[in-house]
Residue frames as a rotation matrix with the C-alpha (Angstrom) as fourth column:
MET 1
-0.397 0.005 -0.918 34.26
0.207 0.975 -0.084 119.04
0.894 -0.223 -0.388 170.84
SER 2
0.321 0.581 0.748 31.89
-0.681 -0.407 0.609 118.97
0.658 -0.705 0.265 173.81
PHE 3
-0.391 -0.451 0.802 32.45
-0.913 0.300 -0.276 117.27
-0.116 -0.840 -0.529 177.13
LEU 4
-0.324 0.379 0.867 29.89
-0.034 0.911 -0.412 114.53
-0.945 -0.163 -0.282 176.31
PRO 5
-0.942 0.069 0.327 28.74
0.334 0.202 0.921 113.18
-0.003 0.977 -0.213 172.94
ASN 6
-0.713 0.701 0.006 25.53
-0.687 -0.700 0.195 114.84
0.141 0.135 0.981 171.74
ASP 7
0.102 0.805 -0.585 23.67
-0.555 0.534 0.638 111.51
0.826 0.260 0.501 171.69
TYR 8
-0.843 -0.499 -0.200 24.86
-0.109 0.523 -0.845 110.36
0.526 -0.691 -0.496 175.15
GLN 9
0.363 0.905 0.223 22.24
-0.578 0.031 0.816 108.66
0.731 -0.424 0.534 177.33
ILE 10
-0.396 -0.427 0.813 22.76
-0.909 0.308 -0.281 107.19
-0.130 -0.850 -0.510 180.78
PRO 11
-0.657 0.151 -0.739 22.44
-0.208 0.905 0.370 103.40
0.725 0.396 -0.563 180.48
SER 12
0.406 0.858 0.316 19.40
-0.672 0.045 0.739 101.96
0.620 -0.512 0.595 182.22
SER 13
-0.352 -0.556 0.753 20.07
-0.931 0.290 -0.221 100.01
-0.095 -0.779 -0.620 185.38
GLY 14
0.598 0.721 0.350 17.99
-0.668 0.690 -0.278 97.06
-0.442 -0.068 0.894 184.14
GLY 15
-0.341 -0.813 0.473 20.96
-0.277 0.567 0.776 95.57
-0.899 0.133 -0.418 182.37
ARG 16
-0.804 -0.071 -0.590 20.31
-0.595 0.112 0.796 93.43
0.009 0.991 -0.132 179.32
TYR 17
-0.805 0.592 -0.030 17.08
0.592 0.800 -0.101 91.84
-0.036 -0.099 -0.994 180.50
PHE 18
-0.701 0.611 0.368 13.77
-0.200 -0.663 0.721 93.25
0.685 0.432 0.587 179.28
LYS 19
-0.792 0.518 -0.323 11.09
0.507 0.264 -0.820 93.85
-0.340 -0.814 -0.472 181.91
LEU 20
-0.204 0.817 0.539 7.50
0.714 -0.253 0.653 94.72
0.670 0.518 -0.532 181.10
GLN 21
-0.986 -0.082 -0.142 6.73
0.153 -0.773 -0.615 98.17
-0.059 -0.629 0.775 182.48
PRO 22
-0.153 0.974 -0.166 3.21
0.513 -0.065 -0.856 99.45
-0.845 -0.216 -0.490 183.24
GLY 23
0.302 0.344 -0.889 1.56
-0.553 -0.697 -0.457 100.63
-0.777 0.629 -0.020 180.04
GLU 24
0.985 0.121 -0.125 2.62
-0.166 0.446 -0.879 99.76
-0.051 0.887 0.459 176.49
ASN 25
0.087 -0.969 0.232 5.87
-0.357 0.187 0.915 97.87
-0.930 -0.163 -0.330 175.83
ARG 26
0.871 0.196 -0.451 6.87
-0.481 0.147 -0.865 97.61
-0.103 0.969 0.223 172.17
LEU 27
-0.070 -0.903 0.424 9.33
-0.526 0.394 0.754 94.92
-0.848 -0.170 -0.503 171.16
ARG 28
0.487 0.101 -0.868 10.45
-0.821 0.391 -0.415 92.74
0.297 0.915 0.274 168.26
ILE 29
0.668 -0.263 0.696 11.22
-0.169 0.857 0.487 89.09
-0.724 -0.443 0.528 168.84
LEU 30
0.210 -0.718 -0.664 14.56
-0.950 -0.310 0.035 88.36
-0.231 0.624 -0.747 167.16
ASP 31
-0.600 -0.449 -0.663 14.84
-0.588 0.808 -0.015 84.58
0.542 0.381 -0.749 167.42
SER 32
0.230 0.693 -0.683 13.15
-0.006 0.703 0.712 81.42
0.973 -0.159 0.165 168.69
PRO 33
0.444 -0.009 0.896 12.77
-0.839 -0.356 0.412 81.13
0.315 -0.934 -0.166 172.45
ALA 34
-0.742 -0.492 -0.456 14.62
-0.135 0.775 -0.617 78.86
0.657 -0.396 -0.641 174.82
MET 35
0.269 0.930 0.252 11.87
-0.618 -0.034 0.786 77.18
0.739 -0.367 0.565 176.83
GLY 36
-0.519 -0.449 -0.728 12.03
0.243 0.739 -0.629 75.63
0.820 -0.503 -0.274 180.22
TYR 37
0.684 0.666 -0.297 11.23
0.430 -0.039 0.902 75.92
0.590 -0.745 -0.313 183.90
GLU 38
-0.390 -0.821 0.416 12.70
0.015 -0.458 -0.889 78.05
0.920 -0.341 0.191 186.65
TYR 39
0.745 0.467 -0.477 12.66
0.551 -0.027 0.834 78.32
0.377 -0.884 -0.277 190.39
TRP 40
0.382 -0.569 0.728 14.56
-0.388 -0.814 -0.432 80.62
0.839 -0.117 -0.532 192.74
VAL 41
0.387 -0.359 -0.849 17.10
0.808 0.576 0.124 79.85
0.445 -0.734 0.513 195.46
VAL 42
0.860 -0.157 0.485 18.52
-0.340 -0.886 0.316 82.03
0.380 -0.437 -0.815 198.22
ASP 43
0.094 -0.902 -0.421 22.21
0.308 0.428 -0.849 81.83
0.947 -0.050 0.318 199.11
ALA 44
-0.043 -0.188 -0.981 23.72
0.982 0.174 -0.076 82.31
0.185 -0.967 0.177 202.60
SER 45
-0.909 -0.350 -0.227 23.93
0.386 -0.912 -0.141 86.09
-0.158 -0.216 0.964 202.09
GLY 46
-0.183 0.939 -0.292 20.22
0.258 -0.241 -0.936 86.31
-0.949 -0.247 -0.198 201.21
LYS 47
-0.546 -0.069 -0.835 20.73
-0.699 -0.512 0.500 86.85
-0.462 0.856 0.231 197.47
ARG 48
0.389 0.755 0.528 17.99
-0.122 0.611 -0.782 85.34
-0.913 0.240 0.330 195.27
SER 49
-0.603 -0.579 -0.550 19.11
-0.666 -0.016 0.746 83.61
-0.440 0.815 -0.376 192.06
PRO 50
0.511 0.818 -0.264 17.15
-0.830 0.389 -0.400 81.78
-0.224 0.424 0.877 189.38
VAL 51
-0.607 -0.534 0.589 17.76
-0.252 0.832 0.494 78.14
-0.754 0.151 -0.640 188.54
ARG 52
0.243 0.674 -0.698 16.60
-0.902 -0.107 -0.418 77.30
-0.356 0.731 0.582 185.03
ARG 53
-0.492 -0.295 0.819 16.13
-0.035 0.947 0.320 73.90
-0.870 0.129 -0.476 183.49
PRO 54
-0.823 0.163 -0.544 15.25
-0.567 -0.166 0.807 73.06
0.041 0.972 0.230 179.86
MET 55
0.279 0.955 -0.106 11.95
-0.959 0.282 0.019 71.52
0.048 0.097 0.994 178.81
GLY 56
0.530 0.019 -0.848 11.84
-0.241 0.962 -0.129 67.82
0.813 0.272 0.515 179.62
HIS 57
-0.618 -0.765 0.181 13.94
-0.372 0.082 -0.925 68.16
0.693 -0.638 -0.335 182.79
ARG 58
0.348 0.696 -0.628 12.62
0.326 0.539 0.777 65.94
0.879 -0.475 -0.039 185.58
PHE 59
-0.155 -0.332 0.931 12.68
-0.700 -0.628 -0.340 67.65
0.697 -0.704 -0.135 188.97
ASP 60
-0.014 0.170 -0.985 13.09
0.575 0.808 0.131 65.71
0.818 -0.564 -0.109 192.18
ARG 61
0.871 0.463 -0.165 12.42
0.379 -0.418 0.825 66.83
0.313 -0.781 -0.540 195.77
GLU 62
0.289 -0.848 -0.444 16.11
0.826 -0.013 0.563 67.07
-0.483 -0.530 0.697 196.62
GLU 63
-0.509 -0.480 0.715 16.72
0.811 -0.546 0.210 69.54
0.289 0.686 0.667 193.79
LEU 64
0.024 0.650 0.759 13.82
0.266 -0.736 0.622 71.76
0.964 0.187 -0.191 194.89
GLU 65
0.383 0.153 -0.911 14.57
0.902 0.153 0.405 71.73
0.201 -0.976 -0.079 198.64
GLY 66
-0.508 -0.665 -0.548 16.67
0.752 -0.653 0.095 74.89
-0.420 -0.363 0.831 198.39
SER 67
-0.294 0.463 0.836 13.93
0.721 -0.467 0.512 76.74
0.628 0.753 -0.197 196.53
ALA 68
-0.996 -0.080 -0.039 13.15
0.087 -0.806 -0.586 80.22
0.016 -0.587 0.810 197.83
ASP 69
-0.401 0.915 -0.047 9.52
-0.889 -0.376 0.260 79.86
0.220 0.146 0.964 196.81
ALA 70
-0.541 0.317 0.779 7.02
-0.287 0.801 -0.525 77.32
-0.791 -0.507 -0.342 197.98
GLN 71
0.514 0.731 -0.449 5.84
-0.649 -0.011 -0.761 77.04
-0.561 0.682 0.469 194.39
ALA 72
0.498 -0.301 0.813 6.54
0.564 0.824 -0.040 74.49
-0.659 0.479 0.580 191.72
PRO 73
-0.647 -0.759 -0.075 8.99
0.384 -0.409 0.828 75.55
-0.659 0.507 0.556 189.00
LYS 74
0.336 0.763 -0.552 7.43
-0.065 -0.566 -0.822 78.09
-0.940 0.312 -0.140 186.63
HIS 75
0.259 -0.157 0.953 7.36
0.902 0.393 -0.181 77.66
-0.346 0.906 0.243 182.85
PHE 76
0.281 -0.191 -0.940 9.16
-0.123 -0.979 0.163 80.36
-0.952 0.070 -0.299 180.85
TRP 77
0.678 -0.263 0.687 10.17
0.727 0.096 -0.680 81.43
0.113 0.960 0.256 177.38
ALA 78
0.255 -0.654 -0.712 13.45
0.141 -0.703 0.697 83.34
-0.957 -0.278 -0.087 177.12
MET 79
0.440 -0.048 0.897 14.09
0.892 0.140 -0.430 85.08
-0.105 0.989 0.105 173.83
PRO 80
-0.689 -0.664 -0.290 16.19
0.584 -0.746 0.322 87.86
-0.430 0.053 0.901 172.38
VAL 81
0.469 0.850 0.239 14.14
0.869 -0.396 -0.297 90.95
-0.158 0.347 -0.924 171.62
TRP 82
-0.644 -0.476 0.598 14.70
0.536 -0.839 -0.091 94.45
0.546 0.262 0.796 170.33
SER 83
0.022 0.598 -0.802 13.42
0.920 -0.325 -0.218 96.85
-0.391 -0.733 -0.557 172.96
TYR 84
0.138 0.113 0.984 12.22
0.672 -0.741 -0.009 100.08
0.728 0.662 -0.178 171.42
ARG 85
0.972 0.234 0.023 12.22
0.128 -0.609 0.782 101.68
0.197 -0.758 -0.622 174.88
ASP 86
0.605 -0.795 -0.048 15.88
0.082 0.002 0.997 100.83
-0.792 -0.607 0.066 175.50
ASN 87
0.756 -0.307 -0.578 17.06
-0.649 -0.238 -0.722 100.81
0.084 0.921 -0.380 171.86
ALA 88
-0.359 -0.893 0.272 18.89
-0.923 0.382 0.037 97.60
-0.137 -0.238 -0.962 172.63
VAL 89
0.020 0.234 -0.972 18.95
-0.293 0.931 0.218 93.86
0.956 0.280 0.088 172.11
MET 90
-0.379 -0.047 0.924 17.80
-0.926 0.006 -0.379 92.31
0.012 -0.999 -0.045 175.37
VAL 91
-0.849 0.211 -0.485 16.65
0.178 0.977 0.114 88.95
0.498 0.010 -0.867 176.74
TRP 92
-0.263 0.850 0.457 12.97
-0.912 -0.374 0.170 88.82
0.316 -0.372 0.873 177.62
GLU 93
-0.978 0.033 -0.205 11.85
0.103 0.935 -0.341 86.07
0.181 -0.354 -0.917 179.93
ALA 94
-0.285 0.952 0.109 8.10
-0.782 -0.297 0.548 85.68
0.554 0.071 0.829 179.52
THR 95
-0.996 -0.022 -0.083 6.48
0.034 0.789 -0.614 83.72
0.079 -0.615 -0.785 182.33
GLN 96
-0.453 0.891 -0.035 2.91
-0.571 -0.320 -0.756 85.00
-0.685 -0.323 0.653 182.08
LYS 97
-0.531 0.269 0.803 0.70
0.476 0.879 0.021 82.29
-0.701 0.394 -0.595 180.57
SER 98
0.571 0.813 -0.113 -1.57
0.375 -0.381 -0.845 84.85
-0.731 0.440 -0.522 178.89
VAL 99
0.349 -0.541 -0.765 1.41
-0.733 -0.666 0.137 86.40
-0.584 0.513 -0.630 177.10
ILE 100
-0.701 -0.645 0.306 2.93
-0.365 0.692 0.624 83.07
-0.613 0.325 -0.720 176.06
LYS 101
-0.202 0.722 0.661 -0.47
0.613 0.620 -0.490 81.81
-0.764 0.307 -0.568 174.81
ALA 102
0.692 0.487 -0.533 -1.11
-0.044 -0.708 -0.705 84.98
-0.720 0.512 -0.468 172.81
ILE 103
-0.053 -0.790 -0.611 2.27
-0.870 -0.263 0.416 84.83
-0.490 0.554 -0.673 171.07
ARG 104
-0.753 -0.179 0.633 1.83
0.010 0.959 0.283 81.10
-0.658 0.220 -0.720 170.41
ASP 105
0.197 0.929 0.312 -1.59
0.528 0.167 -0.832 81.80
-0.826 0.329 -0.458 168.87
TYR 106
0.618 -0.038 -0.785 -0.16
-0.527 -0.762 -0.378 84.47
-0.584 0.647 -0.490 166.54
VAL 107
-0.502 -0.860 -0.097 2.62
-0.707 0.343 0.619 82.11
-0.499 0.379 -0.779 165.48
ALA 108
-0.622 0.321 0.714 0.02
0.351 0.930 -0.112 79.41
-0.700 0.181 -0.691 164.68
ASP 109
0.474 0.840 -0.263 -2.13
0.182 -0.386 -0.904 81.87
-0.862 0.381 -0.336 162.67
ASP 110
0.071 -0.443 0.893 -1.25
0.960 0.272 0.058 81.76
-0.269 0.854 0.445 158.94
ASP 111
0.748 0.261 0.610 -1.97
0.471 -0.857 -0.211 85.50
0.468 0.445 -0.764 158.68
TRP 112
0.840 -0.463 0.283 0.75
-0.542 -0.684 0.488 86.32
-0.032 -0.563 -0.826 161.24
SER 113
0.844 -0.443 -0.302 3.08
0.306 0.861 -0.407 83.30
0.440 0.251 0.862 161.56
ASN 114
0.049 -0.970 -0.240 6.73
0.864 0.162 -0.477 84.38
0.502 -0.184 0.845 161.98
PRO 115
0.828 0.362 -0.428 6.96
0.549 -0.674 0.493 86.90
-0.110 -0.644 -0.757 164.88
ARG 116
-0.184 -0.945 -0.269 10.37
0.689 -0.320 0.651 88.06
-0.701 -0.066 0.710 163.65
GLU 117
-0.599 -0.008 0.801 8.55
0.753 -0.347 0.559 89.96
0.273 0.938 0.214 160.90
TYR 118
0.170 0.690 0.704 6.43
0.152 -0.724 0.673 92.25
0.974 -0.008 -0.228 163.07
ASP 119
-0.802 -0.413 0.431 6.43
-0.289 -0.363 -0.886 94.00
0.522 -0.835 0.172 166.44
PHE 120
-0.031 0.776 -0.630 4.33
0.787 0.408 0.464 93.24
0.617 -0.481 -0.623 169.49
VAL 121
-0.427 0.014 0.904 2.90
-0.531 -0.813 -0.238 95.73
0.732 -0.582 0.355 171.92
VAL 122
-0.239 0.299 -0.924 2.46
0.702 0.710 0.048 94.09
0.671 -0.637 -0.379 175.31
THR 123
-0.108 0.308 0.945 0.34
-0.431 -0.871 0.235 96.22
0.896 -0.382 0.227 177.62
ARG 124
-0.550 -0.111 -0.828 0.72
0.657 0.554 -0.511 95.70
0.516 -0.825 -0.231 181.34
SER 125
-0.191 0.539 0.820 -1.99
-0.449 -0.791 0.415 97.07
0.873 -0.289 0.393 183.61
GLY 126
0.847 0.531 -0.019 -2.84
-0.182 0.323 0.929 96.66
0.499 -0.783 0.370 187.28
GLU 127
-0.161 -0.898 0.409 -0.57
-0.843 -0.090 -0.530 95.61
0.513 -0.431 -0.743 190.12
GLY 128
-0.552 -0.160 0.818 0.20
-0.712 0.601 -0.363 92.51
-0.434 -0.783 -0.446 192.14
MET 129
-0.670 0.357 0.651 -2.39
0.327 0.929 -0.173 89.77
-0.667 0.097 -0.739 191.76
GLU 130
0.431 0.880 -0.198 -4.52
0.259 -0.331 -0.907 92.15
-0.864 0.340 -0.371 189.66
THR 131
-0.378 -0.652 -0.657 -1.88
-0.509 -0.447 0.736 92.55
-0.773 0.613 -0.163 186.92
GLU 132
0.586 0.566 0.580 -3.19
0.267 0.540 -0.798 91.88
-0.765 0.622 0.165 183.43
TYR 133
-0.559 -0.796 -0.232 -1.45
-0.104 -0.210 0.972 91.66
-0.823 0.567 0.035 180.07
ALA 134
0.732 0.678 0.064 -2.70
0.014 0.079 -0.997 92.27
-0.681 0.731 0.049 176.56
VAL 135
-0.425 -0.875 0.231 -0.66
0.216 0.150 0.965 91.30
-0.879 0.460 0.126 173.50
LYS 136
0.747 0.644 -0.165 -1.25
0.049 -0.302 -0.952 93.02
-0.663 0.703 -0.257 170.18
PRO 137
-0.109 -0.788 0.607 0.75
0.856 0.235 0.460 92.56
-0.505 0.570 0.649 166.96
LYS 138
0.136 0.069 -0.988 1.63
-0.311 -0.944 -0.108 95.50
-0.941 0.322 -0.107 164.74
LYS 139
0.933 0.238 -0.268 1.65
-0.303 0.122 -0.945 95.56
-0.192 0.963 0.186 160.95
PRO 140
0.545 -0.773 0.324 4.62
0.722 0.629 0.286 93.56
-0.425 0.078 0.902 159.52
THR 141
0.917 -0.377 -0.129 7.64
-0.397 -0.838 -0.374 95.76
0.033 0.394 -0.919 158.81
ASP 142
0.342 -0.897 -0.282 11.34
0.229 0.370 -0.900 95.37
0.911 0.243 0.332 158.23
LEU 143
0.490 -0.320 -0.811 13.46
0.865 0.062 0.498 95.25
-0.110 -0.945 0.307 161.34
PRO 144
0.980 -0.157 -0.125 14.80
-0.162 -0.986 -0.030 98.78
-0.118 0.050 -0.992 161.99
GLU 145
0.568 -0.815 -0.111 18.35
-0.065 0.091 -0.994 99.22
0.820 0.572 -0.001 160.72
ALA 146
-0.118 -0.620 0.776 19.76
-0.874 -0.306 -0.377 99.94
0.471 -0.723 -0.506 164.21
ALA 147
0.468 0.377 0.800 18.09
-0.743 0.657 0.125 96.79
-0.479 -0.653 0.587 165.57
ALA 148
0.988 -0.109 -0.111 19.41
0.012 0.764 -0.645 94.63
0.156 0.636 0.756 162.71
ALA 149
0.236 -0.964 0.124 22.95
-0.309 -0.195 -0.931 95.94
0.921 0.181 -0.343 163.22
ALA 150
-0.089 -0.240 0.967 22.80
-0.990 -0.081 -0.111 95.45
0.105 -0.967 -0.230 166.99
TRP 151
0.751 0.430 0.502 21.43
-0.485 0.874 -0.024 91.90
-0.449 -0.225 0.865 166.63
LEU 152
0.811 -0.533 -0.240 24.19
0.028 0.446 -0.895 91.06
0.584 0.719 0.377 164.12
ASP 153
-0.060 -0.867 0.495 26.82
-0.625 -0.354 -0.695 92.39
0.778 -0.352 -0.521 166.57
VAL 154
0.162 0.194 0.968 25.37
-0.955 0.278 0.104 90.48
-0.248 -0.941 0.230 169.52
ARG 155
0.961 0.221 0.168 25.28
-0.171 0.948 -0.269 87.20
-0.219 0.230 0.948 167.58
ALA 156
0.578 -0.809 -0.108 28.81
-0.042 0.103 -0.994 87.74
0.815 0.579 0.025 166.24
SER 157
-0.135 -0.629 0.765 29.97
-0.824 -0.358 -0.440 88.23
0.551 -0.690 -0.470 169.83
GLY 158
-0.831 -0.283 -0.480 28.84
-0.096 0.921 -0.377 84.76
0.549 -0.267 -0.792 170.85
PHE 159
-0.343 0.791 0.507 25.30
-0.939 -0.280 -0.199 85.32
-0.016 -0.544 0.839 172.19
ASP 160
-0.658 0.120 -0.744 23.88
-0.080 0.971 0.227 82.00
0.749 0.209 -0.629 173.41
LEU 161
0.113 0.826 0.553 20.55
-0.805 -0.250 0.538 81.61
0.582 -0.506 0.636 175.24
ARG 162
0.522 0.077 -0.849 21.57
0.170 0.967 0.192 78.14
0.836 -0.244 0.492 176.42
GLU 163
-0.606 -0.785 0.128 23.84
0.095 -0.231 -0.968 79.88
0.790 -0.575 0.214 178.95
LEU 164
-0.110 0.659 0.744 20.70
-0.845 -0.456 0.279 80.56
0.523 -0.598 0.607 181.00
PHE 165
0.780 0.480 -0.402 20.42
-0.274 0.839 0.471 76.84
0.563 -0.257 0.785 181.79
ASP 166
0.188 -0.799 -0.572 23.93
0.737 0.499 -0.455 76.80
0.649 -0.336 0.683 183.29
GLY 167
0.579 0.094 -0.810 23.46
0.715 -0.535 0.449 79.98
-0.391 -0.839 -0.377 185.34
GLY 168
-0.508 -0.857 0.084 25.45
0.761 -0.402 0.509 81.95
-0.403 0.322 0.857 182.78
ASP 169
0.061 0.421 -0.905 24.86
-0.115 -0.898 -0.426 85.15
-0.991 0.130 -0.007 180.87
PRO 170
0.561 0.210 0.801 23.87
0.687 0.422 -0.592 84.82
-0.463 0.882 0.092 177.20
PHE 171
0.959 -0.183 0.216 25.69
-0.023 -0.811 -0.585 88.11
0.282 0.556 -0.782 176.53
GLN 172
0.717 -0.691 -0.094 28.90
0.199 0.074 0.977 87.13
-0.668 -0.719 0.191 178.34
ALA 173
-0.045 -0.782 0.621 31.04
0.936 0.184 0.300 86.97
-0.349 0.595 0.724 175.21
SER 174
0.262 0.178 0.948 29.65
0.679 -0.732 -0.051 90.24
0.686 0.657 -0.313 173.87
GLU 175
0.998 0.055 -0.014 30.21
0.047 -0.662 0.748 91.95
0.032 -0.747 -0.664 177.24
GLU 176
0.372 -0.928 -0.007 33.85
0.524 0.204 0.827 90.87
-0.766 -0.311 0.562 177.19
ILE 177
-0.140 -0.403 0.905 34.31
0.981 -0.180 0.072 92.26
0.134 0.897 0.420 173.70
LEU 178
0.677 0.450 0.582 32.69
0.387 -0.891 0.238 95.54
0.626 0.064 -0.777 174.68
ILE 179
0.895 -0.396 -0.207 35.07
0.073 -0.327 0.942 95.87
-0.441 -0.858 -0.264 177.63
GLU 180
0.050 -0.927 0.373 38.08
0.765 0.276 0.582 95.06
-0.642 0.256 0.722 175.41
ASP 181
0.146 0.081 0.986 36.98
0.894 -0.437 -0.096 97.73
0.423 0.896 -0.136 172.95
ILE 182
0.973 0.202 -0.108 37.31
0.229 -0.847 0.480 100.45
0.005 -0.492 -0.871 175.59
ALA 183
0.268 -0.915 0.302 40.51
0.315 -0.213 -0.925 102.42
0.911 0.343 0.231 175.05
VAL 184
0.819 -0.105 -0.564 42.53
0.555 -0.107 0.825 102.80
-0.147 -0.989 -0.029 178.24
PRO 185
0.804 -0.558 0.205 44.98
-0.411 -0.771 -0.487 105.72
0.430 0.307 -0.849 178.37
GLU 186
0.498 -0.708 -0.501 48.58
0.672 0.680 -0.293 104.67
0.548 -0.191 0.814 178.93
């Protein structure tokens, strides 16, 4: 018995939210997106937090007065994905119109259709205002066994994307179960 398990890896600090890194990002969309709008607020301590509203929500000036940005709420898709980089089920919030449009176009194409049946490679290049994204589908394949098992576990633990609209964490129930599963010496 060694001090650490042979397959031990330090968890990434990004938590359970997928971020597009420079270069190629391979992922599998696991379920339909929650769609809506978001803006950011800053609390008294200076912490920025997102406020998300579902499609069809009507914003008024009073609601947006505490916004940290001088921009109108931004459209987003939030969806569970399998991140090949992280080997984990994560929530990906896509806000880039070029990415959303590309995925929508593949879904509308009879040759591709259901994005749960194939992977996407989203390439991010450039920085700041010069950032560009390219979306490319990969040949349809079965969901990897580890991804299917992880997605089953996450759903069984109460995963719910609608939590995003209440400021909650879609993984909250699964996080609680994971903590309860940790054996504490007596």
